[in-house]
N, CA, C, O and the ligand as a Tripos MOL2 file, in Angstrom:
@<TRIPOS>MOLECULE
protein
  289   287    73     0     0
PROTEIN
NO_CHARGES

@<TRIPOS>ATOM
      1 N         -15.9420   17.2910   -5.0280 N.3       1 MET1
      2 CA        -14.6060   16.9690   -4.3360 C.3       1 MET1
      3 C         -13.5200   16.8270   -5.5850 C.2       1 MET1
      4 O         -13.6090   16.0790   -6.5580 O.2       1 MET1
      5 N         -12.6320   17.6260   -5.3130 N.am      2 LEU2
      6 CA        -11.6820   17.7140   -6.2460 C.3       2 LEU2
      7 C         -11.0270   16.4850   -6.7080 C.2       2 LEU2
      8 O         -10.9490   16.1820   -7.8980 O.2       2 LEU2
      9 N         -10.5730   15.8050   -5.7720 N.am      3 PHE3
     10 CA         -9.8410   14.3960   -6.2560 C.3       3 PHE3
     11 C         -10.6930   13.1260   -6.3480 C.2       3 PHE3
     12 O         -10.2670   12.0140   -6.6600 O.2       3 PHE3
     13 N         -12.0960   13.4770   -5.9970 N.am      4 GLY4
     14 CA        -12.8880   12.2720   -6.0960 C.3       4 GLY4
     15 C         -12.9670   11.6530   -4.7680 C.2       4 GLY4
     16 O         -12.5870   12.2280   -3.7480 O.2       4 GLY4
     17 N         -13.5560   10.2640   -4.8020 N.am      5 LYS5
     18 CA        -13.7400    9.7120   -3.5860 C.3       5 LYS5
     19 C         -12.4820    8.8560   -3.3160 C.2       5 LYS5
     20 O         -11.7240    8.3560   -4.1470 O.2       5 LYS5
     21 N         -12.4310    8.7990   -1.9350 N.am      6 LYS6
     22 CA        -11.2240    8.1180   -1.4900 C.3       6 LYS6
     23 C         -11.7560    6.9600   -0.4840 C.2       6 LYS6
     24 O         -12.7590    7.0390    0.2250 O.2       6 LYS6
     25 N         -10.8460    5.8570   -0.5870 N.am      7 LYS7
     26 CA        -10.9490    5.0020    0.4940 C.3       7 LYS7
     27 C          -9.7770    4.5880    1.2160 C.2       7 LYS7
     28 O          -8.6810    4.6390    0.6580 O.2       7 LYS7
     29 N          -9.9170    4.1040    2.6280 N.am      8 ASP8
     30 CA         -9.0600    3.9580    3.3410 C.3       8 ASP8
     31 C          -8.7400    2.2540    3.4450 C.2       8 ASP8
     32 O          -9.6610    1.4760    3.6980 O.2       8 ASP8
     33 N          -7.6130    1.8720    3.2670 N.am      9 VAL9
     34 CA         -7.2480    0.2470    3.4880 C.3       9 VAL9
     35 C          -6.1630    0.1290    4.1560 C.2       9 VAL9
     36 O          -5.1700    0.8270    3.9530 O.2       9 VAL9
     37 N          -6.2580   -0.8830    5.1300 N.am     10 ASP10
     38 CA         -4.9690   -1.1270    5.9140 C.3      10 ASP10
     39 C          -4.5900   -2.5480    5.3660 C.2      10 ASP10
     40 O          -5.3630   -3.5040    5.2980 O.2      10 ASP10
     41 N          -3.3350   -2.5320    5.0050 N.am     11 LEU11
     42 CA         -2.6930   -3.8020    4.4000 C.3      11 LEU11
     43 C          -1.8050   -4.4340    5.4220 C.2      11 LEU11
     44 O          -1.1790   -3.5870    6.0590 O.2      11 LEU11
     45 N          -1.5960   -5.5100    5.7240 N.am     12 ARG12
     46 CA         -0.4930   -6.0700    6.2850 C.3      12 ARG12
     47 C           0.4290   -6.5270    5.3350 C.2      12 ARG12
     48 O           0.0580   -7.2430    4.4050 O.2      12 ARG12
     49 N           1.5970   -6.1820    5.4800 N.am     13 ILE13
     50 CA          2.8310   -6.4960    4.6330 C.3      13 ILE13
     51 C           3.7320   -7.2110    5.2910 C.2      13 ILE13
     52 O           4.2840   -6.7930    6.3090 O.2      13 ILE13
     53 N           4.0040   -8.5790    4.6630 N.am     14 ASP14
     54 CA          4.9460   -9.3320    5.2480 C.3      14 ASP14
     55 C           6.2380   -9.4400    4.4220 C.2      14 ASP14
     56 O           6.2240   -9.6070    3.2030 O.2      14 ASP14
     57 N           7.2060   -9.3500    5.0630 N.am     15 GLY15
     58 CA          8.4760   -9.6040    4.1470 C.3      15 GLY15
     59 C           9.3890   -8.4440    4.0370 C.2      15 GLY15
     60 O          10.4320   -8.5320    3.3890 O.2      15 GLY15
     61 N           8.9870   -7.2170    4.7270 N.am     16 MET16
     62 CA          9.8750   -5.8060    4.7280 C.3      16 MET16
     63 C          10.8280   -6.1850    5.7020 C.2      16 MET16
     64 O          10.4700   -6.8910    6.6450 O.2      16 MET16
     65 N          12.2270   -5.7260    5.5680 N.am     17 HIS17
     66 CA         13.0260   -5.7340    6.6810 C.3      17 HIS17
     67 C          13.8320   -4.5050    6.9270 C.2      17 HIS17
     68 O          14.6460   -4.4080    7.8460 O.2      17 HIS17
     69 N          13.5920   -3.6670    6.1470 N.am     18 CYS18
     70 CA         14.4760   -2.2520    6.1200 C.3      18 CYS18
     71 C          13.6920   -1.1710    5.5610 C.2      18 CYS18
     72 O          12.6030   -1.3610    5.0190 O.2      18 CYS18
     73 N          14.2930    0.0690    5.7030 N.am     19 GLU19
     74 CA         13.5260    1.2000    5.2630 C.3      19 GLU19
     75 C          13.6500    1.2020    3.6400 C.2      19 GLU19
     76 O          12.9770    2.0060    2.9940 O.2      19 GLU19
     77 N          14.4680    0.3450    3.0370 N.am     20 LYS20
     78 CA         14.2770    0.4600    1.6540 C.3      20 LYS20
     79 C          13.0920   -0.2720    1.2230 C.2      20 LYS20
     80 O          12.4780    0.1050    0.2250 O.2      20 LYS20
     81 N          12.6870   -1.3900    1.9650 N.am     21 CYS21
     82 CA         11.4940   -2.0100    1.5650 C.3      21 CYS21
     83 C          10.2450   -1.1470    1.8000 C.2      21 CYS21
     84 O           9.2330   -1.1870    1.1000 O.2      21 CYS21
     85 N          10.4360   -0.3780    2.8490 N.am     22 VAL22
     86 CA          9.4460    0.6390    3.0750 C.3      22 VAL22
     87 C           9.0890    1.5530    2.0330 C.2      22 VAL22
     88 O           7.9450    1.8330    1.6720 O.2      22 VAL22
     89 N          10.3760    2.0790    1.4970 N.am     23 ALA23
     90 CA         10.3900    3.0130    0.4400 C.3      23 ALA23
     91 C           9.8030    2.3620   -0.9730 C.2      23 ALA23
     92 O           9.1770    3.0510   -1.7780 O.2      23 ALA23
     93 N          10.0510    1.1050   -1.1530 N.am     24 ARG24
     94 CA          9.6580    0.3430   -2.4370 C.3      24 ARG24
     95 C           8.0830    0.1190   -2.3710 C.2      24 ARG24
     96 O           7.3590    0.3470   -3.3400 O.2      24 ARG24
     97 N           7.6610   -0.3000   -1.2730 N.am     25 VAL25
     98 CA          6.2020   -0.3060   -1.0090 C.3      25 VAL25
     99 C           5.4420    0.8380   -1.1110 C.2      25 VAL25
    100 O           4.4250    0.8880   -1.8030 O.2      25 VAL25
    101 N           5.9560    1.9430   -0.3380 N.am     26 THR26
    102 CA          5.4360    3.4360   -0.5370 C.3      26 THR26
    103 C           5.2710    3.7300   -1.9810 C.2      26 THR26
    104 O           4.1810    4.0540   -2.4510 O.2      26 THR26
    105 N           6.4110    3.6120   -2.7210 N.am     27 ASP27
    106 CA          6.4520    4.1670   -3.9990 C.3      27 ASP27
    107 C           5.3980    3.4240   -4.8970 C.2      27 ASP27
    108 O           4.5640    4.0590   -5.5430 O.2      27 ASP27
    109 N           5.4790    1.8420   -4.9140 N.am     28 ALA28
    110 CA          4.4320    1.2910   -5.5740 C.3      28 ALA28
    111 C           3.1290    1.6740   -5.3180 C.2      28 ALA28
    112 O           2.3630    1.6490   -6.2820 O.2      28 ALA28
    113 N           2.6540    2.0590   -4.1340 N.am     29 LEU29
    114 CA          1.3610    2.2520   -3.8610 C.3      29 LEU29
    115 C           1.1030    3.8580   -4.2500 C.2      29 LEU29
    116 O          -0.0020    4.2760   -4.5960 O.2      29 LEU29
    117 N           2.2100    4.6300   -4.1470 N.am     30 LYS30
    118 CA          1.9290    5.9770   -4.9440 C.3      30 LYS30
    119 C           1.7570    6.0170   -6.1790 C.2      30 LYS30
    120 O           1.0870    6.9370   -6.6480 O.2      30 LYS30
    121 N           2.3270    5.0120   -7.0240 N.am     31 ALA31
    122 CA          2.2560    4.8120   -8.4760 C.3      31 ALA31
    123 C           0.9140    4.7880   -8.7760 C.2      31 ALA31
    124 O           0.4620    5.4540   -9.7070 O.2      31 ALA31
    125 N           0.0940    3.9400   -7.9340 N.am     32 LEU32
    126 CA         -1.1510    3.8230   -8.2630 C.3      32 LEU32
    127 C          -2.1530    5.0610   -7.7490 C.2      32 LEU32
    128 O          -3.3550    4.8340   -7.6110 O.2      32 LEU32
    129 N          -1.6190    6.3170   -7.4890 N.am     33 GLY33
    130 CA         -2.3870    7.4550   -6.8470 C.3      33 GLY33
    131 C          -2.8700    7.3910   -5.4740 C.2      33 GLY33
    132 O          -3.8050    8.0870   -5.0790 O.2      33 GLY33
    133 N          -2.1460    6.4410   -4.6400 N.am     34 CYS34
    134 CA         -2.4700    6.4450   -3.1900 C.3      34 CYS34
    135 C          -1.4990    7.0900   -2.2980 C.2      34 CYS34
    136 O          -0.2980    7.2650   -2.5010 O.2      34 CYS34
    137 N          -2.2240    7.4230   -1.2540 N.am     35 LYS35
    138 CA         -1.0620    8.1440   -0.2420 C.3      35 LYS35
    139 C          -0.8390    6.6510    0.8020 C.2      35 LYS35
    140 O          -1.7650    5.8990    1.1050 O.2      35 LYS35
    141 N           0.3990    6.4990    1.1690 N.am     36 ALA36
    142 CA          0.5620    5.3790    1.7870 C.3      36 ALA36
    143 C           1.4750    5.7260    3.0100 C.2      36 ALA36
    144 O           2.4760    6.4330    2.8920 O.2      36 ALA36
    145 N           1.0460    5.1600    4.2290 N.am     37 ASP37
    146 CA          1.9570    5.5140    5.5130 C.3      37 ASP37
    147 C           2.1550    4.0790    5.7480 C.2      37 ASP37
    148 O           1.2600    3.2940    6.0590 O.2      37 ASP37
    149 N           3.6380    3.7400    5.5450 N.am     38 VAL38
    150 CA          3.8960    2.2930    5.6640 C.3      38 VAL38
    151 C           4.8860    2.1190    6.8780 C.2      38 VAL38
    152 O           5.9760    2.6900    6.8320 O.2      38 VAL38
    153 N           4.5760    1.4290    7.8440 N.am     39 SER39
    154 CA          5.4290    1.0980    9.0440 C.3      39 SER39
    155 C           6.1790   -0.1080    9.1430 C.2      39 SER39
    156 O           5.6540   -1.2120    9.2900 O.2      39 SER39
    157 N           7.2980    0.0800    9.0700 N.am     40 LEU40
    158 CA          8.2460   -1.2640    9.1230 C.3      40 LEU40
    159 C           7.9730   -1.9930   10.4840 C.2      40 LEU40
    160 O           7.8280   -3.2150   10.5180 O.2      40 LEU40
    161 N           7.9190   -1.3400   11.4120 N.am     41 ALA41
    162 CA          7.7530   -2.1000   12.9760 C.3      41 ALA41
    163 C           6.4910   -2.7940   13.0150 C.2      41 ALA41
    164 O           6.3620   -3.8300   13.6670 O.2      41 ALA41
    165 N           5.5080   -2.2530   12.3190 N.am     42 GLU42
    166 CA          4.1510   -2.9590   12.4990 C.3      42 GLU42
    167 C           3.9190   -3.8260   11.2400 C.2      42 GLU42
    168 O           2.9850   -4.6260   11.1950 O.2      42 GLU42
    169 N           4.7620   -3.6580   10.2510 N.am     43 GLY43
    170 CA          4.3990   -4.5020    9.0040 C.3      43 GLY43
    171 C           2.9500   -4.0550    8.4490 C.2      43 GLY43
    172 O           2.1040   -4.8540    8.0470 O.2      43 GLY43
    173 N           2.8320   -2.9740    8.4800 N.am     44 LEU44
    174 CA          1.6000   -2.2730    8.1920 C.3      44 LEU44
    175 C           1.6980   -1.1250    7.2960 C.2      44 LEU44
    176 O           2.5940   -0.2930    7.4370 O.2      44 LEU44
    177 N           0.7300   -1.0370    6.2920 N.am     45 ALA45
    178 CA          0.4220   -0.0410    5.4130 C.3      45 ALA45
    179 C          -0.8840    0.6350    5.5690 C.2      45 ALA45
    180 O          -1.9110   -0.0270    5.4140 O.2      45 ALA45
    181 N          -0.9350    1.7960    5.8380 N.am     46 LYS46
    182 CA         -2.2630    2.4530    5.9890 C.3      46 LYS46
    183 C          -2.1770    3.2010    4.5230 C.2      46 LYS46
    184 O          -1.2940    3.9820    4.1660 O.2      46 LYS46
    185 N          -3.2230    2.7990    3.8320 N.am     47 VAL47
    186 CA         -3.4050    3.3710    2.4370 C.3      47 VAL47
    187 C          -4.8320    4.1760    2.1620 C.2      47 VAL47
    188 O          -5.9460    3.7480    2.4620 O.2      47 VAL47
    189 N          -4.5270    5.4700    1.5050 N.am     48 LYS48
    190 CA         -5.6870    6.1450    1.2420 C.3      48 LYS48
    191 C          -5.5580    6.0220   -0.2740 C.2      48 LYS48
    192 O          -4.5360    6.3700   -0.8650 O.2      48 LYS48
    193 N          -6.6080    5.5250   -0.8660 N.am     49 CYS49
    194 CA         -6.5000    5.5820   -2.4670 C.3      49 CYS49
    195 C          -7.8470    6.0620   -3.1200 C.2      49 CYS49
    196 O          -8.8890    6.1420   -2.4690 O.2      49 CYS49
    197 N          -7.7540    6.3700   -4.4230 N.am     50 PRO50
    198 CA         -9.1490    6.5450   -5.0130 C.3      50 PRO50
    199 C          -9.8240    5.3110   -4.9580 C.2      50 PRO50
    200 O          -9.2870    4.2120   -5.0990 O.2      50 PRO50
    201 N         -11.1940    5.5530   -4.7170 N.am     51 ALA51
    202 CA        -12.3230    4.5820   -4.4570 C.3      51 ALA51
    203 C         -12.2290    3.5950   -5.5740 C.2      51 ALA51
    204 O         -12.3350    2.3880   -5.3560 O.2      51 ALA51
    205 N         -11.9990    4.1700   -6.9710 N.am     52 LYS52
    206 CA        -12.1080    3.3890   -8.0570 C.3      52 LYS52
    207 C         -11.0410    2.1790   -8.2050 C.2      52 LYS52
    208 O         -11.1630    1.2190   -8.9660 O.2      52 LYS52
    209 N         -10.0430    2.4130   -7.3740 N.am     53 ILE53
    210 CA         -8.9760    1.1570   -7.4920 C.3      53 ILE53
    211 C          -9.2040   -0.0500   -6.6780 C.2      53 ILE53
    212 O          -9.3090    0.0400   -5.4550 O.2      53 ILE53
    213 N          -9.2930   -1.2800   -7.3570 N.am     54 PRO54
    214 CA         -9.6560   -2.2250   -6.4210 C.3      54 PRO54
    215 C          -8.5750   -2.6530   -5.4550 C.2      54 PRO54
    216 O          -7.3980   -2.4940   -5.7770 O.2      54 PRO54
    217 N          -8.9290   -3.2340   -4.1850 N.am     55 VAL55
    218 CA         -7.9050   -3.5510   -3.3990 C.3      55 VAL55
    219 C          -6.9190   -4.6220   -4.0310 C.2      55 VAL55
    220 O          -5.7230   -4.6610   -3.7430 O.2      55 VAL55
    221 N          -7.4820   -5.4110   -4.8410 N.am     56 ASP56
    222 CA         -6.6920   -6.4170   -5.5490 C.3      56 ASP56
    223 C          -5.3630   -5.7800   -6.2670 C.2      56 ASP56
    224 O          -4.2690   -6.3420   -6.3260 O.2      56 ASP56
    225 N          -5.6660   -4.5680   -6.7690 N.am     57 LYS57
    226 CA         -4.5710   -4.0230   -7.5870 C.3      57 LYS57
    227 C          -3.4110   -3.4300   -6.4890 C.2      57 LYS57
    228 O          -2.2200   -3.3450   -6.7900 O.2      57 LYS57
    229 N          -3.9330   -3.0550   -5.2330 N.am     58 LEU58
    230 CA         -2.9040   -2.6610   -4.2590 C.3      58 LEU58
    231 C          -2.1730   -3.8760   -3.8730 C.2      58 LEU58
    232 O          -0.9710   -3.7000   -3.6710 O.2      58 LEU58
    233 N          -2.5990   -5.0010   -3.7330 N.am     59 ILE59
    234 CA         -2.1510   -6.3210   -3.2080 C.3      59 ILE59
    235 C          -1.1560   -6.7000   -4.4420 C.2      59 ILE59
    236 O           0.0130   -7.0270   -4.2350 O.2      59 ILE59
    237 N          -1.6500   -6.6360   -5.5680 N.am     60 GLU60
    238 CA         -0.6890   -7.0940   -6.7160 C.3      60 GLU60
    239 C           0.2960   -6.2080   -6.7500 C.2      60 GLU60
    240 O           1.3470   -6.7390   -7.1100 O.2      60 GLU60
    241 N           0.4020   -4.9190   -6.4920 N.am     61 ALA61
    242 CA          1.3940   -3.9110   -6.7840 C.3      61 ALA61
    243 C           2.4940   -4.2490   -5.5690 C.2      61 ALA61
    244 O           3.6930   -4.0750   -5.7910 O.2      61 ALA61
    245 N           2.1150   -4.6470   -4.5240 N.am     62 VAL62
    246 CA          3.0130   -5.0730   -3.3570 C.3      62 VAL62
    247 C           3.5360   -6.3940   -3.6230 C.2      62 VAL62
    248 O           4.7530   -6.5800   -3.6010 O.2      62 VAL62
    249 N           2.7250   -7.3230   -3.8720 N.am     63 SER63
    250 CA          3.2710   -8.7760   -4.3350 C.3      63 SER63
    251 C           4.2010   -8.7620   -5.3690 C.2      63 SER63
    252 O           5.0820   -9.6220   -5.3770 O.2      63 SER63
    253 N           4.1330   -7.7780   -6.3900 N.am     64 ALA64
    254 CA          5.0140   -7.8340   -7.5260 C.3      64 ALA64
    255 C           6.3890   -7.3850   -7.0760 C.2      64 ALA64
    256 O           7.3350   -7.5690   -7.8410 O.2      64 ALA64
    257 N           6.5780   -6.8030   -5.8830 N.am     65 LEU65
    258 CA          7.9240   -6.5110   -5.3280 C.3      65 LEU65
    259 C           8.3300   -7.6050   -4.4740 C.2      65 LEU65
    260 O           9.3330   -7.3560   -3.8050 O.2      65 LEU65
    261 N           7.8520   -8.6750   -4.3280 N.am     66 GLY66
    262 CA          8.2500   -9.7630   -3.7100 C.3      66 GLY66
    263 C           7.8270   -9.6620   -2.1610 C.2      66 GLY66
    264 O           8.4480  -10.3410   -1.3420 O.2      66 GLY66
    265 N           6.7660   -8.8140   -1.7470 N.am     67 TYR67
    266 CA          6.2390   -8.7830   -0.3200 C.3      67 TYR67
    267 C           4.5930   -9.4810   -0.3590 C.2      67 TYR67
    268 O           3.8020   -9.5760   -1.2980 O.2      67 TYR67
    269 N           4.5040   -9.8210    0.7990 N.am     68 THR68
    270 CA          2.9530  -10.3460    0.8480 C.3      68 THR68
    271 C           2.0900   -9.5520    1.4290 C.2      68 THR68
    272 O           2.3010   -9.2610    2.6060 O.2      68 THR68
    273 N           1.1130   -9.1020    0.8630 N.am     69 ALA69
    274 CA          0.0120   -8.2530    1.4680 C.3      69 ALA69
    275 C          -1.3400   -8.6890    1.6530 C.2      69 ALA69
    276 O          -1.9470   -9.2910    0.7670 O.2      69 ALA69
    277 N          -1.8110   -8.4250    2.7080 N.am     70 THR70
    278 CA         -3.1340   -9.0950    3.0410 C.3      70 THR70
    279 C          -4.0380   -7.7510    3.5480 C.2      70 THR70
    280 O          -3.4090   -6.7270    3.8150 O.2      70 THR70
    281 N          -5.2700   -7.7550    3.6570 N.am     71 VAL71
    282 CA         -6.2080   -6.7820    3.9100 C.3      71 VAL71
    283 C          -6.2190   -7.0780    5.4300 C.2      71 VAL71
    284 O          -6.3850   -8.2030    5.9010 O.2      71 VAL71
    285 N          -6.0520   -6.1000    6.0460 N.am     72 LYS72
    286 CA         -6.1890   -6.2570    7.7450 C.3      72 LYS72
    287 C          -7.6310   -6.1340    8.2110 C.2      72 LYS72
    288 O          -7.9030   -6.2230    9.4080 O.2      72 LYS72
    289 CU         14.5160   -3.9960    2.8890 Cu       73 CU73
@<TRIPOS>BOND
     1     1     2 1
     2     2     3 1
     3     3     4 2
     4     3     5 am
     5     5     6 1
     6     6     7 1
     7     7     8 2
     8     7     9 am
     9     9    10 1
    10    10    11 1
    11    11    12 2
    12    11    13 am
    13    13    14 1
    14    14    15 1
    15    15    16 2
    16    15    17 am
    17    17    18 1
    18    18    19 1
    19    19    20 2
    20    19    21 am
    21    21    22 1
    22    22    23 1
    23    23    24 2
    24    23    25 am
    25    25    26 1
    26    26    27 1
    27    27    28 2
    28    27    29 am
    29    29    30 1
    30    30    31 1
    31    31    32 2
    32    31    33 am
    33    33    34 1
    34    34    35 1
    35    35    36 2
    36    35    37 am
    37    37    38 1
    38    38    39 1
    39    39    40 2
    40    39    41 am
    41    41    42 1
    42    42    43 1
    43    43    44 2
    44    43    45 am
    45    45    46 1
    46    46    47 1
    47    47    48 2
    48    47    49 am
    49    49    50 1
    50    50    51 1
    51    51    52 2
    52    51    53 am
    53    53    54 1
    54    54    55 1
    55    55    56 2
    56    55    57 am
    57    57    58 1
    58    58    59 1
    59    59    60 2
    60    59    61 am
    61    61    62 1
    62    62    63 1
    63    63    64 2
    64    63    65 am
    65    65    66 1
    66    66    67 1
    67    67    68 2
    68    67    69 am
    69    69    70 1
    70    70    71 1
    71    71    72 2
    72    71    73 am
    73    73    74 1
    74    74    75 1
    75    75    76 2
    76    75    77 am
    77    77    78 1
    78    78    79 1
    79    79    80 2
    80    79    81 am
    81    81    82 1
    82    82    83 1
    83    83    84 2
    84    83    85 am
    85    85    86 1
    86    86    87 1
    87    87    88 2
    88    87    89 am
    89    89    90 1
    90    90    91 1
    91    91    92 2
    92    91    93 am
    93    93    94 1
    94    94    95 1
    95    95    96 2
    96    95    97 am
    97    97    98 1
    98    98    99 1
    99    99   100 2
   100    99   101 am
   101   101   102 1
   102   102   103 1
   103   103   104 2
   104   103   105 am
   105   105   106 1
   106   106   107 1
   107   107   108 2
   108   107   109 am
   109   109   110 1
   110   110   111 1
   111   111   112 2
   112   111   113 am
   113   113   114 1
   114   114   115 1
   115   115   116 2
   116   115   117 am
   117   117   118 1
   118   118   119 1
   119   119   120 2
   120   119   121 am
   121   121   122 1
   122   122   123 1
   123   123   124 2
   124   123   125 am
   125   125   126 1
   126   126   127 1
   127   127   128 2
   128   127   129 am
   129   129   130 1
   130   130   131 1
   131   131   132 2
   132   131   133 am
   133   133   134 1
   134   134   135 1
   135   135   136 2
   136   135   137 am
   137   137   138 1
   138   138   139 1
   139   139   140 2
   140   139   141 am
   141   141   142 1
   142   142   143 1
   143   143   144 2
   144   143   145 am
   145   145   146 1
   146   146   147 1
   147   147   148 2
   148   147   149 am
   149   149   150 1
   150   150   151 1
   151   151   152 2
   152   151   153 am
   153   153   154 1
   154   154   155 1
   155   155   156 2
   156   155   157 am
   157   157   158 1
   158   158   159 1
   159   159   160 2
   160   159   161 am
   161   161   162 1
   162   162   163 1
   163   163   164 2
   164   163   165 am
   165   165   166 1
   166   166   167 1
   167   167   168 2
   168   167   169 am
   169   169   170 1
   170   170   171 1
   171   171   172 2
   172   171   173 am
   173   173   174 1
   174   174   175 1
   175   175   176 2
   176   175   177 am
   177   177   178 1
   178   178   179 1
   179   179   180 2
   180   179   181 am
   181   181   182 1
   182   182   183 1
   183   183   184 2
   184   183   185 am
   185   185   186 1
   186   186   187 1
   187   187   188 2
   188   187   189 am
   189   189   190 1
   190   190   191 1
   191   191   192 2
   192   191   193 am
   193   193   194 1
   194   194   195 1
   195   195   196 2
   196   195   197 am
   197   197   198 1
   198   198   199 1
   199   199   200 2
   200   199   201 am
   201   201   202 1
   202   202   203 1
   203   203   204 2
   204   203   205 am
   205   205   206 1
   206   206   207 1
   207   207   208 2
   208   207   209 am
   209   209   210 1
   210   210   211 1
   211   211   212 2
   212   211   213 am
   213   213   214 1
   214   214   215 1
   215   215   216 2
   216   215   217 am
   217   217   218 1
   218   218   219 1
   219   219   220 2
   220   219   221 am
   221   221   222 1
   222   222   223 1
   223   223   224 2
   224   223   225 am
   225   225   226 1
   226   226   227 1
   227   227   228 2
   228   227   229 am
   229   229   230 1
   230   230   231 1
   231   231   232 2
   232   231   233 am
   233   233   234 1
   234   234   235 1
   235   235   236 2
   236   235   237 am
   237   237   238 1
   238   238   239 1
   239   239   240 2
   240   239   241 am
   241   241   242 1
   242   242   243 1
   243   243   244 2
   244   243   245 am
   245   245   246 1
   246   246   247 1
   247   247   248 2
   248   247   249 am
   249   249   250 1
   250   250   251 1
   251   251   252 2
   252   251   253 am
   253   253   254 1
   254   254   255 1
   255   255   256 2
   256   255   257 am
   257   257   258 1
   258   258   259 1
   259   259   260 2
   260   259   261 am
   261   261   262 1
   262   262   263 1
   263   263   264 2
   264   263   265 am
   265   265   266 1
   266   266   267 1
   267   267   268 2
   268   267   269 am
   269   269   270 1
   270   270   271 1
   271   271   272 2
   272   271   273 am
   273   273   274 1
   274   274   275 1
   275   275   276 2
   276   275   277 am
   277   277   278 1
   278   278   279 1
   279   279   280 2
   280   279   281 am
   281   281   282 1
   282   282   283 1
   283   283   284 2
   284   283   285 am
   285   285   286 1
   286   286   287 1
   287   287   288 2
@<TRIPOS>SUBSTRUCTURE
     1 MET1         2 RESIDUE 1 A MET
     2 LEU2         6 RESIDUE 1 A LEU
     3 PHE3        10 RESIDUE 1 A PHE
     4 GLY4        14 RESIDUE 1 A GLY
     5 LYS5        18 RESIDUE 1 A LYS
     6 LYS6        22 RESIDUE 1 A LYS
     7 LYS7        26 RESIDUE 1 A LYS
     8 ASP8        30 RESIDUE 1 A ASP
     9 VAL9        34 RESIDUE 1 A VAL
    10 ASP10       38 RESIDUE 1 A ASP
    11 LEU11       42 RESIDUE 1 A LEU
    12 ARG12       46 RESIDUE 1 A ARG
    13 ILE13       50 RESIDUE 1 A ILE
    14 ASP14       54 RESIDUE 1 A ASP
    15 GLY15       58 RESIDUE 1 A GLY
    16 MET16       62 RESIDUE 1 A MET
    17 HIS17       66 RESIDUE 1 A HIS
    18 CYS18       70 RESIDUE 1 A CYS
    19 GLU19       74 RESIDUE 1 A GLU
    20 LYS20       78 RESIDUE 1 A LYS
    21 CYS21       82 RESIDUE 1 A CYS
    22 VAL22       86 RESIDUE 1 A VAL
    23 ALA23       90 RESIDUE 1 A ALA
    24 ARG24       94 RESIDUE 1 A ARG
    25 VAL25       98 RESIDUE 1 A VAL
    26 THR26      102 RESIDUE 1 A THR
    27 ASP27      106 RESIDUE 1 A ASP
    28 ALA28      110 RESIDUE 1 A ALA
    29 LEU29      114 RESIDUE 1 A LEU
    30 LYS30      118 RESIDUE 1 A LYS
    31 ALA31      122 RESIDUE 1 A ALA
    32 LEU32      126 RESIDUE 1 A LEU
    33 GLY33      130 RESIDUE 1 A GLY
    34 CYS34      134 RESIDUE 1 A CYS
    35 LYS35      138 RESIDUE 1 A LYS
    36 ALA36      142 RESIDUE 1 A ALA
    37 ASP37      146 RESIDUE 1 A ASP
    38 VAL38      150 RESIDUE 1 A VAL
    39 SER39      154 RESIDUE 1 A SER
    40 LEU40      158 RESIDUE 1 A LEU
    41 ALA41      162 RESIDUE 1 A ALA
    42 GLU42      166 RESIDUE 1 A GLU
    43 GLY43      170 RESIDUE 1 A GLY
    44 LEU44      174 RESIDUE 1 A LEU
    45 ALA45      178 RESIDUE 1 A ALA
    46 LYS46      182 RESIDUE 1 A LYS
    47 VAL47      186 RESIDUE 1 A VAL
    48 LYS48      190 RESIDUE 1 A LYS
    49 CYS49      194 RESIDUE 1 A CYS
    50 PRO50      198 RESIDUE 1 A PRO
    51 ALA51      202 RESIDUE 1 A ALA
    52 LYS52      206 RESIDUE 1 A LYS
    53 ILE53      210 RESIDUE 1 A ILE
    54 PRO54      214 RESIDUE 1 A PRO
    55 VAL55      218 RESIDUE 1 A VAL
    56 ASP56      222 RESIDUE 1 A ASP
    57 LYS57      226 RESIDUE 1 A LYS
    58 LEU58      230 RESIDUE 1 A LEU
    59 ILE59      234 RESIDUE 1 A ILE
    60 GLU60      238 RESIDUE 1 A GLU
    61 ALA61      242 RESIDUE 1 A ALA
    62 VAL62      246 RESIDUE 1 A VAL
    63 SER63      250 RESIDUE 1 A SER
    64 ALA64      254 RESIDUE 1 A ALA
    65 LEU65      258 RESIDUE 1 A LEU
    66 GLY66      262 RESIDUE 1 A GLY
    67 TYR67      266 RESIDUE 1 A TYR
    68 THR68      270 RESIDUE 1 A THR
    69 ALA69      274 RESIDUE 1 A ALA
    70 THR70      278 RESIDUE 1 A THR
    71 VAL71      282 RESIDUE 1 A VAL
    72 LYS72      286 RESIDUE 1 A LYS
    73 CU73       289 GROUP 0 **** ****
């Protein structure tokens, strides 16, 4: 497989209140090599990321922006 193994992770994100928040969270996850589909209304990030990236890294990246992320 060209891009290696991927895994799907659903993260509940608390603290987002506008589209800018969505963009910040999306960018932070993208920076880790993930694809992220972030929903403001649901407070949810559907993340597809390289399998080698620990979920903790995703949570850390989101937390660093001031949001709370938990695995759903
Ligand atoms: Cu915002």
